[in-house]
Every structure is written in structure tokens, then in C-alpha cells.
Short mmCIF file of the C-alpha atoms (twelve columns), coordinates in Angstrom:
data_MODEL
# 
_entry.id   MODEL 
# 
loop_
_atom_site.group_PDB 
_atom_site.id 
_atom_site.type_symbol 
_atom_site.label_atom_id 
_atom_site.label_alt_id 
_atom_site.label_comp_id 
_atom_site.label_asym_id 
_atom_site.label_seq_id 
_atom_site.Cartn_x 
_atom_site.Cartn_y 
_atom_site.Cartn_z 
_atom_site.pdbx_PDB_model_num 
ATOM 1   C CA . MET A 1   11.568 27.422  -51.828 1 
ATOM 2   C CA . ARG A 2   9.236  24.436  -51.264 1 
ATOM 3   C CA . VAL A 3   10.710 21.154  -52.489 1 
ATOM 4   C CA . VAL A 4   10.087 17.405  -52.227 1 
ATOM 5   C CA . PHE A 5   12.940 15.218  -51.346 1 
ATOM 6   C CA . PHE A 6   13.927 12.069  -53.486 1 
ATOM 7   C CA . GLU A 7   16.766 11.134  -51.150 1 
ATOM 8   C CA . ASP A 8   17.618 11.314  -47.548 1 
ATOM 9   C CA . VAL A 9   19.704 14.446  -46.508 1 
ATOM 10  C CA . GLU A 10  21.007 13.895  -43.054 1 
ATOM 11  C CA . GLY A 11  19.882 16.482  -40.561 1 
ATOM 12  C CA . THR A 12  17.598 17.993  -43.165 1 
ATOM 13  C CA . ALA A 13  14.937 15.708  -44.564 1 
ATOM 14  C CA . GLN A 14  14.132 12.077  -45.509 1 
ATOM 15  C CA . VAL A 15  12.908 10.779  -48.852 1 
ATOM 16  C CA . GLY A 16  9.364  11.754  -49.469 1 
ATOM 17  C CA . ASP A 17  9.441  14.793  -47.156 1 
ATOM 18  C CA . VAL A 18  8.082  18.215  -48.408 1 
ATOM 19  C CA . LYS A 19  9.954  21.029  -46.882 1 
ATOM 20  C CA . VAL A 20  10.709 24.737  -47.377 1 
ATOM 21  C CA . VAL A 21  14.429 25.346  -47.893 1 
ATOM 22  C CA . LYS A 22  16.598 28.337  -48.713 1 
ATOM 23  C CA . ASN A 23  16.510 29.263  -52.445 1 
ATOM 24  C CA . GLY A 24  20.271 29.117  -52.799 1 
ATOM 25  C CA . PHE A 25  20.463 25.621  -51.101 1 
ATOM 26  C CA . ALA A 26  17.818 24.375  -53.529 1 
ATOM 27  C CA . ARG A 27  19.232 25.900  -56.692 1 
ATOM 28  C CA . ASN A 28  22.809 25.282  -56.016 1 
ATOM 29  C CA . PHE A 29  22.702 21.823  -54.375 1 
ATOM 30  C CA . LEU A 30  19.384 19.955  -54.113 1 
ATOM 31  C CA . LEU A 31  18.024 20.557  -57.699 1 
ATOM 32  C CA . PRO A 32  21.147 20.183  -59.754 1 
ATOM 33  C CA . ARG A 33  21.898 16.833  -57.989 1 
ATOM 34  C CA . GLY A 34  18.415 15.491  -58.387 1 
ATOM 35  C CA . ILE A 35  18.178 15.132  -54.518 1 
ATOM 36  C CA . ALA A 36  14.904 17.189  -54.448 1 
ATOM 37  C CA . GLY A 37  12.497 18.782  -56.989 1 
ATOM 38  C CA . PRO A 38  9.711  21.292  -57.101 1 
ATOM 39  C CA . VAL A 39  6.450  20.189  -55.498 1 
ATOM 40  C CA . THR A 40  4.464  19.078  -58.486 1 
ATOM 41  C CA . PRO A 41  2.108  16.100  -58.795 1 
ATOM 42  C CA . PRO A 42  4.554  13.966  -60.848 1 
ATOM 43  C CA . ASN A 43  7.375  14.714  -58.256 1 
ATOM 44  C CA . LEU A 44  5.095  13.994  -55.398 1 
ATOM 45  C CA . GLN A 45  4.166  10.645  -56.960 1 
ATOM 46  C CA . ARG A 46  7.754  9.768   -57.610 1 
ATOM 47  C CA . ALA A 47  8.945  10.758  -54.058 1 
ATOM 48  C CA . ASN A 48  6.080  8.729   -52.452 1 
ATOM 49  C CA . SER A 49  7.127  5.665   -54.487 1 
ATOM 50  C CA . LEU A 50  10.724 6.153   -53.434 1 
ATOM 51  C CA . ALA A 51  9.672  6.651   -49.701 1 
ATOM 52  C CA . GLU A 52  7.703  3.373   -49.780 1 
ATOM 53  C CA . LYS A 53  10.619 1.540   -51.392 1 
ATOM 54  C CA . GLU A 54  12.969 3.059   -48.715 1 
ATOM 55  C CA . ALA A 55  10.564 2.059   -45.874 1 
ATOM 56  C CA . ARG A 56  10.647 -1.575  -47.031 1 
ATOM 57  C CA . ARG A 57  14.393 -1.427  -47.222 1 
ATOM 58  C CA . GLN A 58  14.677 0.144   -43.791 1 
ATOM 59  C CA . ALA A 59  12.380 -2.505  -42.277 1 
ATOM 60  C CA . ARG A 60  14.555 -5.266  -43.691 1 
ATOM 61  C CA . LEU A 61  17.679 -3.627  -42.338 1 
ATOM 62  C CA . ASP A 62  16.034 -3.017  -38.997 1 
ATOM 63  C CA . GLY A 63  14.943 -6.746  -38.861 1 
ATOM 64  C CA . GLU A 64  18.371 -8.011  -39.578 1 
ATOM 65  C CA . ALA A 65  19.971 -5.478  -37.053 1 
ATOM 66  C CA . GLU A 66  17.471 -6.505  -34.279 1 
ATOM 67  C CA . VAL A 67  18.993 -10.069 -34.286 1 
ATOM 68  C CA . HIS A 68  22.398 -8.427  -33.519 1 
ATOM 69  C CA . ARG A 69  20.930 -6.141  -31.019 1 
ATOM 70  C CA . GLU A 70  19.473 -9.013  -29.040 1 
ATOM 71  C CA . ARG A 71  22.857 -10.707 -28.957 1 
ATOM 72  C CA . LEU A 72  24.952 -7.604  -28.114 1 
ATOM 73  C CA . ASP A 73  22.756 -5.502  -25.844 1 
ATOM 74  C CA . GLY A 74  24.444 -5.658  -22.451 1 
ATOM 75  C CA . TYR A 75  27.469 -7.580  -23.796 1 
ATOM 76  C CA . THR A 76  30.932 -6.824  -22.250 1 
ATOM 77  C CA . VAL A 77  34.244 -6.610  -24.322 1 
ATOM 78  C CA . ASN A 78  37.517 -6.689  -22.505 1 
ATOM 79  C CA . PHE A 79  40.831 -5.176  -23.404 1 
ATOM 80  C CA . GLU A 80  44.214 -5.380  -21.707 1 
ATOM 81  C CA . ALA A 81  46.528 -2.461  -22.157 1 
ATOM 82  C CA . ARG A 82  49.871 -1.112  -21.011 1 
ATOM 83  C CA . VAL A 83  49.670 1.594   -18.480 1 
ATOM 84  C CA . GLY A 84  52.078 4.426   -17.918 1 
ATOM 85  C CA . GLU A 85  53.350 5.868   -14.615 1 
ATOM 86  C CA . THR A 86  50.358 8.395   -14.504 1 
ATOM 87  C CA . GLY A 87  47.762 5.556   -14.977 1 
ATOM 88  C CA . ARG A 88  46.952 6.460   -18.516 1 
ATOM 89  C CA . LEU A 89  47.283 3.966   -21.283 1 
ATOM 90  C CA . TYR A 90  50.031 3.854   -23.748 1 
ATOM 91  C CA . GLY A 91  48.002 4.378   -26.897 1 
ATOM 92  C CA . SER A 92  44.233 4.171   -26.718 1 
ATOM 93  C CA . VAL A 93  41.219 1.956   -27.452 1 
ATOM 94  C CA . THR A 94  39.374 3.178   -30.673 1 
ATOM 95  C CA . SER A 95  36.050 2.501   -32.367 1 
ATOM 96  C CA . ARG A 96  37.919 0.298   -34.837 1 
ATOM 97  C CA . ASP A 97  39.485 -1.659  -31.910 1 
ATOM 98  C CA . ILE A 98  36.063 -2.242  -30.426 1 
ATOM 99  C CA . ALA A 99  34.482 -3.403  -33.640 1 
ATOM 100 C CA . GLN A 100 37.330 -5.792  -34.183 1 
ATOM 101 C CA . LYS A 101 37.001 -7.156  -30.674 1 
ATOM 102 C CA . VAL A 102 33.150 -7.595  -31.009 1 
ATOM 103 C CA . GLU A 103 33.613 -9.488  -34.285 1 
ATOM 104 C CA . GLU A 104 36.403 -11.713 -32.732 1 
ATOM 105 C CA . SER A 105 34.148 -12.426 -29.685 1 
ATOM 106 C CA . THR A 106 30.878 -12.919 -31.267 1 
ATOM 107 C CA . GLY A 107 31.308 -13.294 -35.009 1 
ATOM 108 C CA . ILE A 108 29.088 -10.208 -35.557 1 
ATOM 109 C CA . GLU A 109 30.518 -7.765  -38.075 1 
ATOM 110 C CA . VAL A 110 30.132 -4.193  -36.861 1 
ATOM 111 C CA . ASP A 111 30.786 -1.061  -38.790 1 
ATOM 112 C CA . SER A 112 33.279 1.001   -36.631 1 
ATOM 113 C CA . ARG A 113 31.443 4.153   -37.898 1 
ATOM 114 C CA . GLY A 114 28.366 2.908   -35.977 1 
ATOM 115 C CA . ILE A 115 30.190 2.832   -32.659 1 
ATOM 116 C CA . LEU A 116 29.307 6.097   -30.901 1 
ATOM 117 C CA . LEU A 117 32.539 6.766   -29.097 1 
ATOM 118 C CA . ALA A 118 33.154 10.482  -28.538 1 
ATOM 119 C CA . GLU A 119 36.882 10.091  -28.226 1 
ATOM 120 C CA . PRO A 120 39.340 7.077   -27.885 1 
ATOM 121 C CA . ILE A 121 39.485 5.455   -24.489 1 
ATOM 122 C CA . ARG A 122 42.754 6.297   -22.754 1 
ATOM 123 C CA . GLU A 123 42.102 5.237   -19.204 1 
ATOM 124 C CA . LEU A 124 41.444 2.028   -17.321 1 
ATOM 125 C CA . GLY A 125 37.925 1.149   -16.281 1 
ATOM 126 C CA . SER A 126 34.524 0.411   -17.775 1 
ATOM 127 C CA . GLN A 127 32.164 2.473   -19.756 1 
ATOM 128 C CA . SER A 128 28.958 2.039   -21.789 1 
ATOM 129 C CA . VAL A 129 29.303 2.404   -25.561 1 
ATOM 130 C CA . THR A 130 26.455 2.460   -27.999 1 
ATOM 131 C CA . ILE A 131 26.567 0.635   -31.305 1 
ATOM 132 C CA . ARG A 132 24.137 1.916   -33.924 1 
ATOM 133 C CA . PHE A 133 23.262 -0.647  -36.486 1 
ATOM 134 C CA . THR A 134 20.592 1.376   -38.269 1 
ATOM 135 C CA . ARG A 135 18.898 4.631   -37.615 1 
ATOM 136 C CA . ASN A 136 16.250 2.774   -35.508 1 
ATOM 137 C CA . VAL A 137 18.217 -0.027  -33.856 1 
ATOM 138 C CA . SER A 138 21.054 0.355   -31.377 1 
ATOM 139 C CA . ALA A 139 22.716 -1.794  -28.642 1 
ATOM 140 C CA . ALA A 140 24.591 -0.772  -25.600 1 
ATOM 141 C CA . ILE A 141 27.723 -2.653  -24.732 1 
ATOM 142 C CA . THR A 142 30.248 -2.273  -21.912 1 
ATOM 143 C CA . VAL A 143 33.860 -1.763  -22.760 1 
ATOM 144 C CA . THR A 144 36.295 -2.715  -19.981 1 
ATOM 145 C CA . VAL A 145 40.071 -1.894  -20.092 1 
ATOM 146 C CA . ASP A 146 42.271 -3.651  -17.549 1 
ATOM 147 C CA . PRO A 147 45.979 -3.349  -17.115 1 
ATOM 148 C CA . ASP A 148 48.134 -5.973  -18.859 1 
ATOM 149 C CA . GLU A 149 50.495 -8.259  -16.816 1 
ATOM 150 C CA . ASP A 150 53.401 -5.919  -17.019 1 
ATOM 151 C CA . SER A 151 51.355 -2.948  -15.820 1 
ATOM 152 C CA . LYS A 152 49.690 -4.545  -12.768 1 
ATOM 153 C CA . GLU A 153 52.476 -3.568  -10.385 1 
ATOM 154 C CA . ILE A 154 52.320 0.089   -11.611 1 
ATOM 155 C CA . VAL A 155 48.535 0.101   -11.083 1 
ATOM 156 C CA . GLU A 156 48.913 -1.255  -7.522  1 
ATOM 157 C CA . GLN A 157 51.397 1.428   -6.639  1 
ATOM 158 C CA . LEU A 158 49.139 4.119   -8.130  1 
ATOM 159 C CA . MET A 159 46.190 2.646   -6.098  1 
ATOM 160 C CA . ALA A 160 48.192 2.606   -2.938  1 
ATOM 161 C CA . ARG A 161 49.379 6.167   -3.501  1 
ATOM 162 C CA . GLN A 162 45.816 7.256   -4.144  1 
ATOM 163 C CA . ALA A 163 44.676 5.608   -0.953  1 
ATOM 164 C CA . GLU A 164 47.400 7.406   1.090   1 
ATOM 165 C CA . GLU A 165 46.402 10.666  -0.380  1 
ATOM 166 C CA . GLU A 166 42.735 10.184  0.325   1 
ATOM 167 C CA . ALA A 167 43.516 9.073   3.848   1 
ATOM 168 C CA . ALA A 168 45.750 12.221  4.390   1 
ATOM 169 C CA . ALA A 169 43.052 14.503  2.860   1 
ATOM 170 C CA . ALA A 170 40.488 12.896  5.198   1 
ATOM 171 C CA . ALA A 171 42.785 13.340  8.200   1 
ATOM 172 C CA . ALA A 172 43.419 16.952  7.313   1 
ATOM 173 C CA . GLU A 173 39.681 17.609  6.828   1 
ATOM 174 C CA . ALA A 174 38.937 16.097  10.229  1 
ATOM 175 C CA . ALA A 175 41.631 18.216  11.916  1 
ATOM 176 C CA . ALA A 176 40.371 21.329  10.292  1 
ATOM 177 C CA . ALA A 177 36.721 20.563  11.475  1 
ATOM 178 C CA . GLU A 178 38.064 19.821  14.968  1 
ATOM 179 C CA . ALA A 179 39.976 23.083  14.989  1 
ATOM 180 C CA . ALA A 180 36.999 25.100  13.695  1 
ATOM 181 C CA . GLU A 181 34.729 23.425  16.382  1 
ATOM 182 C CA . ALA A 182 37.293 24.356  19.108  1 
ATOM 183 C CA . ALA A 183 37.517 27.927  17.879  1 
ATOM 184 C CA . ALA A 184 33.720 28.205  17.801  1 
ATOM 185 C CA . ALA A 185 33.467 26.954  21.282  1 
ATOM 186 C CA . GLU A 186 36.253 29.319  22.467  1 
ATOM 187 C CA . ALA A 187 34.486 32.221  20.795  1 
ATOM 188 C CA . GLU A 188 31.162 31.167  22.431  1 
ATOM 189 C CA . ALA A 189 32.806 31.056  25.854  1 
ATOM 190 C CA . ALA A 190 34.509 34.419  25.356  1 
ATOM 191 C CA . ALA A 191 31.139 35.992  24.282  1 
ATOM 192 C CA . ALA A 192 29.460 34.608  27.395  1 
ATOM 193 C CA . GLU A 193 32.173 35.861  29.620  1 
ATOM 194 C CA . ALA A 194 31.899 39.286  28.066  1 
ATOM 195 C CA . VAL A 195 28.086 39.398  28.747  1 
ATOM 196 C CA . THR A 196 28.621 38.425  32.392  1 
ATOM 197 C CA . THR A 197 31.221 41.215  32.843  1 
ATOM 198 C CA . ASP A 198 28.859 43.825  31.248  1 
ATOM 199 C CA . GLU A 199 26.118 42.819  33.590  1 
ATOM 200 C CA . GLU A 200 28.338 43.152  36.719  1 
ATOM 201 C CA . ALA A 201 29.430 46.510  35.507  1 
ATOM 202 C CA . GLU A 202 25.846 47.691  35.176  1 
ATOM 203 C CA . SER A 203 24.612 46.501  38.499  1 
ATOM 204 C CA . PRO A 204 24.312 49.445  41.169  1 
ATOM 205 C CA . ALA A 205 26.553 49.074  44.238  1 
ATOM 206 C CA . GLU A 206 24.750 48.176  47.451  1 
ATOM 207 C CA . GLU A 207 24.278 51.091  49.850  1 
ATOM 208 C CA . THR A 208 25.651 50.655  53.492  1 
ATOM 209 C CA . THR A 209 24.511 52.549  56.546  1 
ATOM 210 C CA . ASP A 210 26.336 52.895  59.842  1 
ATOM 211 C CA . GLY A 211 24.327 51.805  62.889  1 
# 
């Protein structure tokens, strides 16, 4: 069924769009709720009017969000967290934590639902996180998680252990490469010796005559 939309439907259409949708979706959801209607001149006129109103509203929201984007784009927020023996955090840093920290640091109120974090942060380090203010305006900030004072010794021990493991792995790799090189040289020498032996075996013996 062909319908015109009076409201935005995420992932489907925006107000004013004319689209073909499944009959069941239209009859059971869109039409009864007044979200869309049949494509008639009055409905098209209504949808166009709503679309213009929504465009003005969106432009106002984008303008307000642009001010926040300019302040926050490239901004860094820092957290200190307790770390366990494995190097992972006790607990995690969530979208709500980030929103709260941004507001505390900058005074800019951020909706945690606009922070695009696939999953809570559970490890030390830095990562880029996108804040979506509106559908058209986003900012990229950096979220850095450092160990708290009580965890610094644990992190130092973990880093020392990791350095030892990396050094041991590098030494083992070098030894393996050296052994492989020696084996290849030995095999090459054995092959050369075998060729020499074969050539000697195939050479005819010199004839001798008695004077």
C-alpha cells in the first residue's frame, strides 16, 4: 500500500515521505495510529505542512547542537578506576557516567542515549566516543580511563610482566629463526655434498697402459 507519512518512523520514513509499505503494516499500525494515511491531495497537503514545520524545528535543534559540537568535538574526559589483578576494571564506565562527567566538566547537558557506546568500558586506555546531539549533528570526544591511586602498583606489575613475556616471546622467535636458518644451511650443504658424490661416481675410471 502507498501511504504518506505524518510522523517520523525510525528506519522507515520521515514526515512528508510517500512510500509503499506492506498492507498489514499500514492497516494494523500506521493508519490506526494516524502515523500515515492514504495518498490523497488533502493528506499530501497536510504532510507537506507537517514536513515544513519539522524542518524548521530540526534546523533550530541543529543550530543549538552546533554550539555544543564546537565546544566538545575533540574534548577529552578522564576517569580513574580501580583495577583488578587481570587488568580489567572493577565495574565499568557507562554512557551515563560519560554524560555526567561531560556535564560536570563543561556544563553541557548531554542525553546519555545520544552517547554511542557499543558496550560499557571495562579496560584502561583511551577510545573515541561519538555524542549524537541530533540526527544531523555529532561530536567525537576521547574517553580516557586511568588506574586510581590504589591500582597503580597492580598496573605497574602487569606492565612489567607483559614486558617480560614479550621479551621472552621475541627471544624464542629469534632462536627459532636461527635454528631454522642453521637447518637450512645444513640441508644445503648436505645436498651439495650429495651432488659431488654422484658426479664422482659417474666419472669413468682413467685407463692405464704398461710401457
